[in-house]
C-alpha positions in Angstrom: 116.4 90.7 112.6 119.7 91.3 110.9 120.3 94.1 108.5 123.0 92.2 106.7 120.7 91.8 103.7 121.3 95.5 103.0 125.0 94.8 102.4 124.4 91.6 100.3 121.4 92.8 98.4 119.3 89.7 99.2 116.3 89.8 101.4 116.2 87.5 104.3 114.1 84.3 104.0 111.0 84.1 106.1 109.6 81.0 107.6 106.3 79.8 106.3 103.7 78.8 108.9 102.2 75.4 108.5 98.5 76.0 108.5 97.6 72.8 106.6 96.4 70.8 109.5 94.4 73.6 111.1 92.8 74.5 107.8 91.9 70.9 107.2 90.3 70.7 110.6 88.2 73.8 110.0 87.2 72.7 106.6 86.1 69.2 107.8 84.2 70.8 110.7 82.3 73.1 108.4 81.6 70.4 105.9 80.1 68.1 108.6 77.3 70.6 109.3 74.3 70.2 107.0 73.6 74.0 107.1 77.2 75.1 106.4 76.1 76.6 103.0 72.6 77.4 102.2 73.4 78.1 98.5 76.0 76.4 96.3 78.7 79.0 95.9 81.0 76.8 93.8 80.5 78.5 90.5 81.6 81.7 88.8 79.6 84.9 89.5 77.1 86.5 87.1 78.1 89.9 85.9 76.0 92.6 84.2 77.6 94.9 81.6 76.3 98.3 80.7 78.7 100.4 78.6 81.9 100.7 80.6 80.1 99.7 83.9 80.4 96.1 85.2 78.8 94.9 88.4 78.1 91.4 89.8 74.5 90.4 90.3 75.0 89.8 94.0 76.5 93.3 94.5 73.7 94.9 92.5 71.1 93.2 94.7 72.8 94.5 97.8 73.0 98.0 96.4 69.3 98.0 95.4 68.4 96.7 98.9 70.4 99.5 100.6 68.7 102.1 98.3 65.3 100.6 99.1 65.9 100.8 102.9 67.2 104.4 102.5 64.0 105.4 100.6 61.8 103.7 103.2 63.6 105.6 105.9 62.9 108.9 104.2 59.2 108.1 103.4 58.0 106.4 106.5 57.2 108.5 109.6 59.1 108.2 112.8 57.2 106.3 115.5 55.6 108.5 118.0 55.6 111.6 115.8 51.9 111.8 115.1 49.6 114.8 115.4 49.2 115.7 119.1 46.0 117.5 120.0 
């Protein structure tokens, strides 16, 4: 790469890769499978507002599931740690 752009003040032009054909092949392959998308994700997300806090409904569900798994890990006993007589 030449450093002549430092002298001229113009950044060198970069070549753009042509990913159009490959992206079209991947898209058509995914669209041909009936189970490509279980849910229709072609709509804007739902957001919940509470004061200055804003969170999407999908992220809130994931956070609540993680908290639930954490609480279960604290409450449930480890397997094999019963009372030994």
